[in-house]
PAGU-488633 format. One line per field, with one value per atom (N, C-alpha, C): residue number from 1; atom name; y, x, z. Coordinates in steps of 0.02 Angstrom, whole numbers. Atoms other than C-alpha are relative to their C-alpha. Example, Ala and Ser with C-alpha at 12.3 -4.5 7.8 and 13.67 -1.06 7.14 Angstrom:
# PAGU-488633
k	1 1 1 2 2 2
a	N CA C N CA C
v	-59 -225 60 -59 -53 55
u	45 615 45 -42 684 -39
w	0 390 0 -3 357 37
This chain:
# PAGU-488633
k	1 1 1 2 2 2 3 3 3 4 4 4 5 5 5 6 6 6 7 7 7 8 8 8 9 9 9 10 10 10 11 11 11 12 12 12 13 13 13 14 14 14 15 15 15 16 16 16 17 17 17 18 18 18 19 19 19 20 20 20 21 21 21 22 22 22 23 23 23 24 24 24 25 25 25 26 26 26 27 27 27 28 28 28 29 29 29 30 30 30 31 31 31 32 32 32 33 33 33 34 34 34 35 35 35 36 36 36 37 37 37 38 38 38 39 39 39 40 40 40 41 41 41 42 42 42 43 43 43 44 44 44 45 45 45 46 46 46 47 47 47 48 48 48 49 49 49 50 50 50 51 51 51 52 52 52 53 53 53 54 54 54 55 55 55 56 56 56 57 57 57 58 58 58 59 59 59 60 60 60 61 61 61 62 62 62 63 63 63 64 64 64 65 65 65 66 66 66 67 67 67 68 68 68 69 69 69 70 70 70 71 71 71 72 72 72 73 73 73 74 74 74 75 75 75 76 76 76 77 77 77 78 78 78 79 79 79 80 80 80 81 81 81 82 82 82 83 83 83 84 84 84 85 85 85 86 86 86 87 87 87 88 88 88 89 89 89 90 90 90 91 91 91 92 92 92 93 93 93 94 94 94 95 95 95 96 96 96 97 97 97 98 98 98 99 99 99 100 100 100 101 101 101 102 102 102 103 103 103 104 104 104 105 105 105 106 106 106 107 107 107 108 108 108 109 109 109 110 110 110 111 111 111 112 112 112 113 113 113 114 114 114 115 115 115 116 116 116 117 117 117 118 118 118 119 119 119 120 120 120 121 121 121 122 122 122 123 123 123 124 124 124 125 125 125 126 126 126 127 127 127 128 128 128 129 129 129 130 130 130 131 131 131 132 132 132 133 133 133 134 134 134 135 135 135 136 136 136 137 137 137 138 138 138 139 139 139 140 140 140 141 141 141 142 142 142 143 143 143 144 144 144 145 145 145 146 146 146 147 147 147 148 148 148 149 149 149 150 150 150 151 151 151 152 152 152 153 153 153 154 154 154 155 155 155 156 156 156 157 157 157 158 158 158 159 159 159 160 160 160 161 161 161 162 162 162 163 163 163 164 164 164 165 165 165 166 166 166 167 167 167 168 168 168 169 169 169 170 170 170 171 171 171 172 172 172 173 173 173 174 174 174 175 175 175 176 176 176 177 177 177 178 178 178 179 179 179 180 180 180 181 181 181 182 182 182 183 183 183 184 184 184 185 185 185 186 186 186 187 187 187 188 188 188 189 189 189 190 190 190 191 191 191 192 192 192 193 193 193 194 194 194 195 195 195 196 196 196 197 197 197 198 198 198 199 199 199 200 200 200 201 201 201 202 202 202 203 203 203 204 204 204 205 205 205 206 206 206 207 207 207 208 208 208 209 209 209 210 210 210 211 211 211 212 212 212 213 213 213 214 214 214 215 215 215 216 216 216 217 217 217 218 218 218 219 219 219 220 220 220 221 221 221 222 222 222 223 223 223 224 224 224 225 225 225 226 226 226 227 227 227 228 228 228 229 229 229 230 230 230 231 231 231 232 232 232 233 233 233 234 234 234 235 235 235 236 236 236 237 237 237 238 238 238 239 239 239 240 240 240 241 241 241 242 242 242 243 243 243 244 244 244 245 245 245 246 246 246 247 247 247 248 248 248 249 249 249 250 250 250 251 251 251 252 252 252 253 253 253 254 254 254 255 255 255 256 256 256 257 257 257 258 258 258 259 259 259 260 260 260 261 261 261 262 262 262 263 263 263 264 264 264 265 265 265 266 266 266 267 267 267 268 268 268 269 269 269 270 270 270 271 271 271 272 272 272 273 273 273 274 274 274 275 275 275 276 276 276 277 277 277 278 278 278 279 279 279 280 280 280 281 281 281 282 282 282 283 283 283 284 284 284 285 285 285 286 286 286 287 287 287 288 288 288 289 289 289 290 290 290 291 291 291 292 292 292 293 293 293 294 294 294 295 295 295 296 296 296 297 297 297 298 298 298 299 299 299 300 300 300 301 301 301 302 302 302 303 303 303 304 304 304 305 305 305 306 306 306 307 307 307 308 308 308 309 309 309 310 310 310 311 311 311 312 312 312 313 313 313 314 314 314 315 315 315 316 316 316 317 317 317 318 318 318 319 319 319 320 320 320 321 321 321 322 322 322 323 323 323 324 324 324 325 325 325 326 326 326 327 327 327 328 328 328 329 329 329 330 330 330 331 331 331 332 332 332 333 333 333 334 334 334 335 335 335 336 336 336 337 337 337 338 338 338 339 339 339 340 340 340 341 341 341 342 342 342 343 343 343 344 344 344 345 345 345 346 346 346 347 347 347 348 348 348 349 349 349 350 350 350 351 351 351 352 352 352 353 353 353 354 354 354 355 355 355 356 356 356 357 357 357 358 358 358 359 359 359 360 360 360 361 361 361 362 362 362 363 363 363 364 364 364 365 365 365 366 366 366 367 367 367 368 368 368 369 369 369 370 370 370 371 371 371 372 372 372 373 373 373 374 374 374 375 375 375 376 376 376 377 377 377 378 378 378 379 379 379 380 380 380 381 381 381 382 382 382 383 383 383 384 384 384 385 385 385 386 386 386 387 387 387 388 388 388 389 389 389 390 390 390 391 391 391 392 392 392 393 393 393 394 394 394 395 395 395 396 396 396 397 397 397 398 398 398 399 399 399 400 400 400 401 401 401 402 402 402 403 403 403 404 404 404 405 405 405 406 406 406 407 407 407 408 408 408 409 409 409 410 410 410 411 411 411 412 412 412
a	N CA C N CA C N CA C N CA C N CA C N CA C N CA C N CA C N CA C N CA C N CA C N CA C N CA C N CA C N CA C N CA C N CA C N CA C N CA C N CA C N CA C N CA C N CA C N CA C N CA C N CA C N CA C N CA C N CA C N CA C N CA C N CA C N CA C N CA C N CA C N CA C N CA C N CA C N CA C N CA C N CA C N CA C N CA C N CA C N CA C N CA C N CA C N CA C N CA C N CA C N CA C N CA C N CA C N CA C N CA C N CA C N CA C N CA C N CA C N CA C N CA C N CA C N CA C N CA C N CA C N CA C N CA C N CA C N CA C N CA C N CA C N CA C N CA C N CA C N CA C N CA C N CA C N CA C N CA C N CA C N CA C N CA C N CA C N CA C N CA C N CA C N CA C N CA C N CA C N CA C N CA C N CA C N CA C N CA C N CA C N CA C N CA C N CA C N CA C N CA C N CA C N CA C N CA C N CA C N CA C N CA C N CA C N CA C N CA C N CA C N CA C N CA C N CA C N CA C N CA C N CA C N CA C N CA C N CA C N CA C N CA C N CA C N CA C N CA C N CA C N CA C N CA C N CA C N CA C N CA C N CA C N CA C N CA C N CA C N CA C N CA C N CA C N CA C N CA C N CA C N CA C N CA C N CA C N CA C N CA C N CA C N CA C N CA C N CA C N CA C N CA C N CA C N CA C N CA C N CA C N CA C N CA C N CA C N CA C N CA C N CA C N CA C N CA C N CA C N CA C N CA C N CA C N CA C N CA C N CA C N CA C N CA C N CA C N CA C N CA C N CA C N CA C N CA C N CA C N CA C N CA C N CA C N CA C N CA C N CA C N CA C N CA C N CA C N CA C N CA C N CA C N CA C N CA C N CA C N CA C N CA C N CA C N CA C N CA C N CA C N CA C N CA C N CA C N CA C N CA C N CA C N CA C N CA C N CA C N CA C N CA C N CA C N CA C N CA C N CA C N CA C N CA C N CA C N CA C N CA C N CA C N CA C N CA C N CA C N CA C N CA C N CA C N CA C N CA C N CA C N CA C N CA C N CA C N CA C N CA C N CA C N CA C N CA C N CA C N CA C N CA C N CA C N CA C N CA C N CA C N CA C N CA C N CA C N CA C N CA C N CA C N CA C N CA C N CA C N CA C N CA C N CA C N CA C N CA C N CA C N CA C N CA C N CA C N CA C N CA C N CA C N CA C N CA C N CA C N CA C N CA C N CA C N CA C N CA C N CA C N CA C N CA C N CA C N CA C N CA C N CA C N CA C N CA C N CA C N CA C N CA C N CA C N CA C N CA C N CA C N CA C N CA C N CA C N CA C N CA C N CA C N CA C N CA C N CA C N CA C N CA C N CA C N CA C N CA C N CA C N CA C N CA C N CA C N CA C N CA C N CA C N CA C N CA C N CA C N CA C N CA C N CA C N CA C N CA C N CA C N CA C N CA C N CA C N CA C N CA C N CA C N CA C N CA C N CA C N CA C N CA C N CA C N CA C N CA C N CA C N CA C N CA C N CA C N CA C N CA C N CA C N CA C N CA C N CA C N CA C N CA C N CA C N CA C N CA C N CA C N CA C N CA C N CA C N CA C N CA C N CA C N CA C N CA C N CA C N CA C N CA C N CA C N CA C N CA C N CA C N CA C N CA C N CA C N CA C N CA C N CA C N CA C N CA C N CA C N CA C N CA C N CA C N CA C N CA C N CA C N CA C N CA C N CA C N CA C N CA C N CA C N CA C N CA C N CA C N CA C N CA C N CA C N CA C N CA C N CA C N CA C N CA C N CA C N CA C N CA C N CA C N CA C N CA C N CA C N CA C N CA C N CA C N CA C N CA C N CA C N CA C N CA C
v	-60 0 62 -61 172 42 -46 280 70 -67 462 45 -38 589 45 -46 704 -36 37 566 23 -23 627 75 -73 812 23 -23 906 72 -66 1057 28 -38 1184 48 -38 1261 48 -52 1425 34 -34 1463 -11 1 1492 -4 -1 1462 -41 40 1409 -2 2 1461 -41 36 1401 -72 69 1248 -43 38 1197 -20 15 1209 -58 52 1103 -66 61 979 -36 31 950 -31 27 928 -64 60 803 -58 54 704 -30 24 692 -30 37 622 39 -41 769 -10 -1 768 73 -69 926 10 -19 1005 70 -66 1146 33 -40 1279 47 -36 1351 43 -46 1494 -35 35 1423 24 -14 1414 13 -15 1462 -37 38 1387 31 -20 1398 24 -29 1511 -47 46 1377 -51 45 1271 24 -29 1387 20 -19 1400 -60 52 1299 6 -8 1275 -31 34 1168 37 -41 1283 -43 44 1136 -20 17 1081 61 -60 1260 13 -12 1278 -52 52 1114 6 -10 1178 -48 46 1052 17 -21 1154 -34 36 1078 32 -34 1210 -24 27 1144 -73 72 960 -10 9 984 5 -14 1042 -22 12 973 -72 70 784 -17 24 696 45 -47 842 -9 -3 863 72 -66 1009 12 -21 1096 73 -69 1253 34 -39 1383 74 -73 1566 25 -20 1638 62 -57 1789 -23 29 1674 -28 17 1646 -76 73 1460 -34 30 1417 20 -23 1520 -42 42 1419 -69 65 1257 7 -11 1330 3 -5 1372 -69 68 1193 -38 32 1132 26 -29 1252 -30 27 1183 -67 65 1013 -3 -1 1069 9 -14 1073 62 -53 1200 37 -41 1343 36 -29 1402 47 -47 1558 45 -47 1676 60 -62 1823 59 -60 2000 11 -11 2056 32 -30 2091 -25 22 2005 -42 42 1870 38 -41 1996 38 -38 2099 -45 47 1942 -25 24 1916 -69 67 1760 3 -7 1823 -42 42 1748 1 -4 1811 -42 40 1732 -74 70 1568 -29 23 1555 -11 10 1575 -64 62 1432 -61 57 1321 24 -26 1372 -40 41 1230 8 -9 1293 32 -33 1333 36 -42 1476 28 -26 1516 44 -48 1671 14 -15 1680 62 -60 1850 25 -25 1946 33 -42 2060 -8 7 1999 40 -32 2060 70 -66 2218 38 -41 2361 38 -45 2492 -35 36 2362 -57 60 2238 -7 4 2281 -3 -2 2284 -70 65 2146 -23 26 2031 -67 64 1891 -18 24 1788 49 -43 1904 66 -61 2056 -12 16 1971 -12 10 1915 67 -65 2095 38 -38 2173 -32 34 2042 11 -6 2084 -61 63 1908 11 -10 1968 38 -41 2089 -42 42 1945 -61 55 1830 23 -19 1834 24 -29 1923 76 -73 2104 31 -28 2129 -16 22 2034 10 -10 2061 68 50 2085 -49 52 1921 -35 41 1824 -70 71 1653 -39 34 1525 -40 31 1457 44 -44 1539 -17 20 1521 32 -32 1647 -32 37 1559 -67 66 1392 6 -10 1455 20 -19 1537 -60 60 1373 -48 43 1274 28 -30 1398 -6 8 1390 -71 70 1199 -13 7 1206 33 -36 1336 -36 36 1239 -63 61 1078 16 -20 1168 20 -22 1247 -59 59 1077 -36 30 1009 42 -43 1160 -9 10 1134 -65 64 955 7 -11 1024 49 -52 1171 -6 4 1127 60 -62 1299 7 -15 1346 66 -65 1502 28 -35 1628 9 -5 1615 51 -54 1773 -5 15 1726 49 -47 1855 -34 30 1788 40 -41 1935 -19 17 1894 -72 70 1707 -4 2 1740 28 -30 1853 -48 50 1723 -56 56 1590 19 -22 1696 -8 22 1649 45 -36 1704 65 -62 1833 57 -51 1927 11 -8 1892 31 -31 1942 76 -72 2116 22 -23 2126 -6 9 2064 33 -25 2112 66 -64 2262 -3 7 2192 -13 10 2216 -59 57 2054 23 -15 2056 -61 58 1947 -36 40 1805 -45 42 1721 -73 73 1541 -17 13 1560 3 0 1528 52 -55 1684 -22 19 1587 -37 40 1485 -1 11 1452 -56 4 1348 -31 25 1328 35 -29 1354 -44 37 1304 4 5 1244 -34 24 1179 -59 61 1002 -1 5 939 6 2 919 41 -41 1041 20 -26 1121 -53 44 1037 44 -36 1104 -35 27 1080 46 -39 1135 -27 20 1111 52 -53 1216 -8 11 1136 -10 4 1135 -69 67 946 -15 9 951 36 -37 1083 -39 39 976 -60 58 823 20 -23 921 14 -18 990 -62 62 817 -38 39 732 32 -32 862 8 -3 847 67 -65 1017 6 -5 983 63 -62 1139 58 -54 1247 2 3 1189 44 -38 1273 70 -67 1427 50 -47 1574 37 -33 1650 -40 45 1500 -36 34 1459 -18 16 1470 28 -18 1506 72 -70 1695 18 -12 1694 -25 27 1584 43 -44 1698 64 -62 1850 -10 15 1764 -52 48 1671 -7 3 1716 -37 34 1658 -75 70 1495 -36 31 1460 -13 8 1486 -59 56 1363 -67 62 1231 -17 13 1252 -29 26 1222 -75 71 1056 -41 37 1005 -13 9 1023 -62 60 867 -61 59 749 23 -18 744 9 -18 807 -61 58 636 -34 31 568 40 -40 715 -9 11 693 -64 65 511 -1 3 533 45 -47 686 -21 21 623 -59 58 458 18 -22 554 50 -43 660 74 -70 819 5 -6 869 26 -19 875 -34 29 847 41 -35 888 48 -44 1026 -27 34 945 48 -32 1008 -28 26 987 -70 68 837 -52 47 755 -13 8 786 -45 39 708 -74 71 547 -30 23 528 -69 66 349 9 -12 422 14 -14 491 -63 62 327 -48 45 229 20 -24 338 4 -3 330 70 -70 518 16 -14 517 -53 45 440 9 -1 396 1 -9 457 2 -8 447 75 -69 606 17 -14 692 12 -10 678 -29 28 585 -73 71 395 -27 32 296 41 -43 444 8 -9 464 57 -50 592 -14 9 598 62 -56 704 -17 10 729 -8 2 688 61 -56 796 -20 18 699 -30 28 629 -73 69 443 -7 14 392 -76 71 225 -36 31 192 5 -5 232 72 -68 386 21 -27 499 13 -6 480 31 -27 572 -55 50 483 -5 3 519 50 -45 615 70 -66 804 2 0 845 45 -46 916 54 -55 1082 -22 17 1048 -74 72 860 -27 26 840 44 -43 967 -39 38 835 -33 33 761 50 -50 926 -2 1 917 -62 62 737 6 -10 786 42 -42 924 -40 40 801 -48 48 673 35 -37 803 20 -21 866 -58 59 689 -27 23 666 48 -43 733 32 -36 867 -15 20 819 49 -40 881 -6 2 916 -69 64 759 7 -11 834 69 -66 976 34 -40 1116 2 1 1128 45 -46 1278 -22 23 1181 -66 63 1028 9 -1 988 -29 21 981 -9 11 908 51 -47 1026 -26 21 1024 -20 22 945 59 -59 1118 33 -30 1173 -40
u	42 0 44 -39 64 -3 -3 121 15 -9 97 34 -42 218 -39 38 82 -58 53 -27 -5 11 -104 -1 2 -87 -71 69 -253 -2 1 -292 -70 62 -432 10 -9 -453 -59 51 -549 3 -14 -498 -53 47 -594 37 -17 -572 61 -55 -393 63 -66 -233 -2 6 -288 -23 21 -387 52 -53 -243 53 -47 -127 -25 25 -239 -10 4 -265 67 -67 -77 12 -9 -75 -41 41 -219 33 -32 -127 59 -56 22 -22 25 -91 -36 33 -162 -76 73 -342 -22 18 -420 -74 70 -582 -11 17 -653 -52 49 -739 -32 33 -869 -58 54 -994 -67 64 -1167 -41 45 -1279 33 -33 -1149 66 -63 -979 52 -55 -824 -28 24 -854 13 -16 -773 -55 57 -929 -44 43 -1012 40 -43 -867 15 -17 -832 -42 34 -893 -70 65 -1046 -47 45 -1186 -43 42 -1289 38 -41 -1147 10 -10 -1118 -62 61 -1300 -8 5 -1286 54 -52 -1135 58 -56 -1015 33 -33 -934 67 -62 -784 60 -55 -670 6 -1 -720 22 -17 -708 74 -71 -531 47 -47 -456 -23 28 -563 -17 10 -566 35 -32 -528 -7 9 -583 -69 65 -725 -26 30 -848 -44 40 -917 -19 23 -1024 3 -4 -984 -4 2 -1032 40 -46 -887 -24 29 -993 -51 47 -1112 38 -40 -1053 4 -2 -1101 43 -40 -1025 73 -69 -872 33 -28 -850 19 -17 -854 64 -61 -722 60 -56 -613 18 -14 -632 41 -38 -572 72 -67 -425 44 -40 -370 32 -28 -342 32 -27 -283 76 -71 -107 9 -7 -138 -66 55 -258 23 -17 -257 -57 52 -350 27 -21 -349 -47 38 -454 46 -41 -397 33 -37 -270 -45 35 -350 -70 70 -519 -9 8 -495 17 -15 -417 -63 61 -577 -54 46 -675 24 -28 -564 30 -27 -490 67 -65 -321 53 -54 -152 7 -10 -140 -52 53 -307 11 -7 -275 63 -61 -99 -12 18 -171 -39 38 -291 44 -41 -154 70 -68 30 38 -35 81 -29 34 -29 45 -31 42 -57 52 -62 29 -23 -43 -54 45 -124 25 -16 -122 -38 34 -159 37 -31 -122 67 -60 9 32 -27 42 -39 38 -20 24 -27 86 14 -17 128 -59 53 30 -54 50 -60 -33 22 -101 -76 73 -287 -33 29 -310 -24 24 -414 45 -43 -323 -25 10 -360 63 -59 -237 23 -21 -239 30 -29 -206 73 -69 -51 43 -39 5 22 -17 0 50 -44 84 69 -64 222 47 -39 282 -6 6 236 -33 35 115 42 -40 242 50 -47 356 -34 38 218 -28 20 186 60 -53 286 1 -3 338 -64 61 179 -62 60 58 2 -5 124 -31 4 61 -57 51 -34 -4 9 -108 24 -17 -31 -65 62 -160 -32 32 -197 18 -12 -202 65 -66 -16 17 -16 -4 -37 37 -141 35 -31 -54 66 -64 118 -10 14 45 -20 20 -37 58 -58 122 47 -44 225 -29 32 97 8 -8 104 72 -70 294 14 -12 293 -30 33 169 39 -38 268 65 -62 428 -15 17 341 -17 15 278 64 -65 456 32 -28 513 -36 38 374 19 -20 429 63 -63 595 -8 6 533 -64 64 354 -43 37 298 -22 24 192 27 -23 214 -53 45 124 35 -27 156 -40 32 117 23 -20 117 -30 20 110 2 2 54 42 -41 140 74 -71 308 15 -11 287 5 -1 251 66 -64 403 57 -51 509 2 4 448 22 -19 495 75 -69 676 44 -48 794 -28 30 672 13 -12 691 75 -72 876 39 -35 930 -2 5 868 30 -22 902 75 -72 1081 38 -37 1131 -26 28 1018 -29 26 950 -75 73 761 -21 23 678 -50 46 581 -43 40 437 32 -36 512 -46 45 355 16 -12 397 73 -71 585 23 -32 696 56 -48 797 71 -67 944 41 -37 991 -34 27 967 42 71 905 -37 38 782 -67 67 596 -46 49 453 18 -14 485 -59 59 371 18 -9 369 -53 46 267 -73 70 108 -16 14 125 62 -57 235 35 -39 373 49 -49 476 67 -68 664 44 -44 792 72 -69 968 44 -32 1045 75 -72 1218 30 -33 1346 -7 5 1342 -71 69 1153 -13 7 1163 31 -33 1285 -44 43 1172 -62 60 1018 14 -16 1101 13 -15 1163 -63 61 994 -49 47 897 32 -33 1024 32 -33 1105 64 -62 1280 39 -35 1339 -14 16 1253 49 -47 1380 61 -60 1523 -16 20 1424 22 -25 1511 -55 55 1342 -24 27 1305 55 -59 1477 -7 8 1436 -66 65 1292 -19 16 1303 -11 11 1320 -69 66 1166 -56 51 1067 -6 1 1118 -31 27 1064 -57 53 914 -49 51 793 25 -28 909 7 -9 948 -68 66 765 -29 26 721 32 -35 854 -24 21 800 -73 70 614 -8 3 645 16 -19 728 -51 46 605 -67 64 456 -1 -4 516 -31 26 449 -51 50 304 31 -26 325 17 -12 312 66 -63 455 59 -55 565 7 -1 517 38 -31 570 74 -70 730 45 -42 795 7 -4 750 48 -44 837 73 -69 994 22 -20 993 -17 22 914 -72 68 760 -47 48 613 -66 66 426 -52 56 265 -34 42 152 -71 65 -8 -55 57 -181 -8 12 -241 -32 27 -352 52 -52 -204 48 -47 -91 -29 30 -215 -7 3 -220 69 -69 -31 9 -17 30 44 -44 159 -41 43 24 -36 34 -71 47 -49 86 14 -17 118 -61 59 -61 -18 10 -81 -73 71 -271 -32 41 -395 -73 72 -576 -36 35 -690 -75 73 -877 -18 23 -967 -43 38 -1033 -74 72 -1220 -32 28 -1243 22 -20 -1237 7 -12 -1166 42 -40 -1073 69 -69 -884 33 -40 -753 74 -73 -563 28 -36 -455 74 -72 -268 35 -44 -130 46 -47 25 68 -62 160 52 -48 242 -19 8 264 35 -31 296 10 -17 386 -31 23 334 -74 72 149 -21 25 56 -42 42 -29 -69 69 -216 -45 48 -362 -30 26 -431 -76 72 -612 -25 29 -731 -8 12 -757 -65 60 -884 -54 56 -1056 4 -2 -1079 -31 24 -1096 -9 10 -1085 20 -25 -993 -20 23 -1088 -15 21 -1161 57 -58 -990 51 -51 -903 19 -15 -919 41 -37 -859 72 -66 -716 44 -38 -663 22 -18 -668 57 -52 -564 67 -63 -435 30 -26 -422 30 -26 -390 63 -61 -248 56 -54 -86 36 -39 -1 74 -70 181 41 -46 312 70 -67 496 32 -35 592 72 -67 747 23 -20 822 47 -45 905 70 -69 1096 10 -8 1083 -34 37 970 27 -28 1080 27 -26 1122 70 -69 1311 31 -35 1415 55 -54 1539 66 -64 1709 48 -48 1856 37 -36 1935 -39 40 1788 8
w	0 0 0 6 -46 64 -57 101 -26 27 56 52 -46 131 49 -44 204 35 -35 276 73 -69 440 7 -2 398 -14 5 419 -22 32 311 -1 8 326 -58 63 154 -8 7 147 -68 62 -32 -54 56 -193 -66 71 -380 -17 27 -423 41 -33 -334 64 -63 -163 -8 11 -219 -35 32 -332 51 -54 -181 42 -45 -70 -36 40 -212 0 -3 -216 69 -67 -27 10 -4 -41 -36 37 -175 39 -40 -58 66 -58 78 53 -52 177 -2 -4 237 -6 15 163 10 -11 224 -28 27 119 45 -38 223 -51 54 104 27 -18 115 -10 7 149 -60 56 -4 -66 63 -133 -7 2 -90 -45 44 -196 -67 63 -347 -59 55 -456 -12 11 -430 -57 52 -555 -62 56 -680 -43 48 -836 -62 65 -1015 -2 0 -967 48 -41 -906 46 -42 -840 63 -58 -726 45 -40 -671 44 -39 -617 56 -51 -521 54 -50 -424 -6 11 -499 -67 61 -637 -9 14 -722 34 -35 -645 72 -68 -474 1 1 -520 -9 17 -585 60 -54 -419 69 -66 -279 17 -17 -286 66 -61 -123 60 -56 -13 31 -33 112 -5 3 108 61 -58 263 -10 6 251 68 -62 384 -15 3 401 59 -53 500 37 -36 549 52 -47 644 60 -59 824 10 -11 834 -53 53 665 6 -11 706 55 -53 866 -26 30 765 -42 39 648 47 -46 798 29 -23 861 -53 54 691 -3 1 698 54 -57 867 -18 18 787 -69 69 614 0 11 548 -43 50 409 -8 24 374 -62 65 194 -20 22 134 -55 53 -15 -4 -3 44 -15 3 15 68 -62 144 53 -56 313 12 -7 286 63 -59 418 64 -59 537 22 -17 527 30 -30 571 67 -62 721 -5 11 644 -38 32 587 35 -24 625 76 -72 804 38 -33 852 -12 16 762 33 -33 832 75 -70 1007 10 -4 972 -11 19 900 -18 13 918 -53 49 801 -71 64 659 -53 58 487 -37 30 415 -65 65 229 -30 31 154 -71 70 -37 -21 25 -111 -62 61 -269 12 -10 -193 68 -67 -17 50 -54 151 17 -15 154 -65 58 36 -28 25 -62 -41 40 -170 37 -37 -32 2 -4 -29 -69 68 -219 -21 25 -301 -57 54 -421 -23 31 -541 -39 36 -642 -54 55 -792 24 -29 -683 19 -20 -613 -62 61 -786 -30 28 -843 42 -45 -691 7 -8 -687 -60 61 -864 -44 36 -920 -69 63 -1054 -51 46 -1126 -40 36 -1177 -32 30 -1240 -67 68 -1427 -39 42 -1561 9 -4 -1579 -26 29 -1681 43 -36 -1566 76 -72 -1388 19 -53 -1256 -10 3 -1251 67 -59 -1107 -13 5 -1078 -2 15 -1133 56 -58 -959 61 -57 -785 37 -24 -755 67 -64 -612 58 -51 -514 15 -8 -545 36 -33 -496 73 -69 -341 42 -37 -291 13 -10 -318 53 -50 -217 70 -65 -78 26 -22 -74 22 -20 -69 67 -62 69 60 -55 175 17 -13 155 37 -34 206 72 -68 356 45 -40 413 21 -19 409 55 -52 509 67 -62 636 34 -29 659 41 -36 720 58 -52 825 42 -34 875 -11 10 817 -73 67 669 -25 27 562 -47 45 453 -67 68 265 -40 37 167 -72 69 -17 -49 52 -157 -68 67 -326 -49 44 -410 7 -11 -331 -21 21 -359 -76 73 -544 -27 23 -566 16 -16 -477 -51 48 -598 -70 67 -749 -14 9 -720 -41 41 -858 -29 26 -926 48 -51 -762 10 -16 -728 -57 56 -903 6 -9 -862 67 -66 -675 10 -7 -694 -58 59 -872 -26 23 -898 -70 68 -1062 4 -4 -1077 -45 41 -1137 -52 55 -1299 -14 19 -1357 -58 50 -1459 -41 38 -1525 9 -2 -1570 12 -6 -1545 72 -65 -1394 -1 1 -1352 15 -23 -1280 -51 48 -1433 -68 67 -1618 -33 13 -1701 59 -57 -1558 0 4 -1578 -41 40 -1691 -73 71 -1867 -34 36 -2004 -46 40 -2073 -55 56 -2220 21 -21 -2118 62 -58 -1975 39 -38 -1842 42 -43 -1744 39 -42 -1600 -3 1 -1615 43 -43 -1486 -6 10 -1554 34 -39 -1415 5 -5 -1412 -70 65 -1551 -32 28 -1572 -24 22 -1584 -66 63 -1720 -58 52 -1818 -19 13 -1801 -38 34 -1853 -73 70 -2009 -42 35 -2056 -17 10 -2034 -49 48 -2134 -69 65 -2276 -16 11 -2251 41 -38 -2182 -16 19 -2274 49 -48 -2142 58 -56 -2013 -14 18 -2108 -25 21 -2158 54 -52 -2069 37 -35 -2027 60 -51 -1916 38 -27 -1847 73 -72 -1662 24 -29 -1544 -13 8 -1552 -74 72 -1742 -21 19 -1758 27 -27 -1643 -41 39 -1745 -69 67 -1907 5 -15 -1835 -59 52 -1975 -62 59 -2115 14 -17 -2023 2 -3 -1987 -70 68 -2170 -35 31 -2228 29 -31 -2103 -17 17 -2139 -70 69 -2323 -1 -3 -2281 39 -43 -2145 -35 35 -2263 -45 42 -2354 34 -36 -2217 53 -51 -2092 69 -66 -1913 42 -41 -1831 -20 22 -1938 25 -26 -1890 76 -72 -1707 17 -16 -1709 -20 23 -1811 41 -38 -1719 73 -71 -1544 8 -3 -1579 -5 9 -1626 54 -56 -1467 -10 10 -1538 25 -25 -1435 -54 53 -1556 15 -10 -1545 -36 32 -1634 50 -41 -1569 -2 -4 -1510 24 -32 -1471 70 -66 -1293 -3 3 -1341 -21 20 -1428 58 -55 -1279 54 -53 -1158 -17 21 -1260 -8 6 -1250 33 -29 -1223 62 -57 -1104 64 -58 -988 23 -18 -994 36 -30 -952 72 -66 -800 47 -42 -736 21 -17 -744 16 -10 -753 45 -41 -631 -18 13 -669 67 -64 -529 -11 4 -494 -3 6 -542 61 -61 -383 -15 5 -367 -62 62 -532 -6 0 -506 -70 65 -651 -47 44 -726 30 -23 -715 -38 35 -762 15 -9 -779 35 -30 -667 2 7 -671 67 -57 -550 -2 2 -530 -29 33 -621 46 -48 -463 14 -23 -430 67 -65 -250 4 0 -241 -60 62 -420 -13 9 -396 -9 8 -460 60 -53 -333 -28 25 -361 53 -48 -280 43 -46 -128 -2 5 -174 -51 49 -286 30 -27 -269 40 -43 -132 -27 9 -155 54 -49 -65 66 -66 121 12 -6 97 68 -64 262 59 -54 367 64 -59 482 37 -31 515 27 -18 555 74 -71 744 19 -12 746 -27 30 632 46 -47 753 60 -58 897 -16 20 803 -7 8 756 67 -65 935 39 -36 997 -32 34 873 16 -22 941 -59 50 837 11 -8 803 41 -40 923 -28 28 888 6 -1 839 -24 26 758 21 -23 861 -48 42 765 31 -27 781 60 -56 897 64 -58 1013 29 -25 1039 71 -68 1219 -2 5 1221 70 -64 1362 8 -11 1443 -28 27 1362 56 -50 1451 30 -26 1467 56 -53 1574 64
């Protein structure tokens, strides 16, 4: 039986839509018990989002199904004194509280970090927001596209003629959720050593800029403003999208030996000795001419044939697939990436949901159950709080170096 690394960890998830639910979904896959605290009568806004209007009206929109399998749902109005007391009971036995309200919302309800820390000193509290809990923009509303624009991400997406463009999926929400899951996991390891929880203040803007890597460092270190490169890779040439007989193919011949192999396989060994393409910097300077020469040769064969021939020779190459084509990949099937789950509230119907690409001891991490209906676990909430309170929260087991009890030295 698979032992998941976060087994026994208890998470109260007060988040909506994507960044927070994506974070708690990752924690669930790694073994945590996740309880969604949802607003009575409406719940997570994602319940009403997705391309299928019928599912949206039923409160099981595809946007919700994608990130909430394996969780429990409890409706609580934190402004109501009795329901607030139940929430505080849950906090006393929780390991993690995760929220993505605007900065200060829970403080105004009297449920900010200072209050929750008093209830449970071992608690890890993670607040995801667009800009963080401090600073001149901390109270501003933010969605993924707002963060994409403010981070500079959109300015480098597309070509000089088409930029700025939005990345084709909510990348800032996703990056924010991943950074939150990483931060929570790190904080839990730290708590195991100190016995104390902590407050994690996560800014989606900063997480997005951090994830932009070389685009940011090229400017911050070298002072060179990044430009939109369209289908090309700014760091090397030939590296980008090319065109075979039946469609596009990505090729990344970033190293000299890969360039030589590519030119040989496409029947253009003369390009290797062409002074315009002698080394990396020459090829970048003459990118358009090189791409034109290679495209002329690549159009002689279909994309799949180039993918197979070049990959076998050590040159990274692959077709560009549609999303439906990508999801039917034999590679994903081999790894057990998808799980078939019962559709909530609709007996006999199933749907596919994704894992996260991690195998633990050779096994994929699969959801532990179907996404919950709104308030599905309301009746069990008090019992859940009792069970959590009876389960001891981990205490320090690995003292930090500064806390080691050392015997007096012989000189003393």
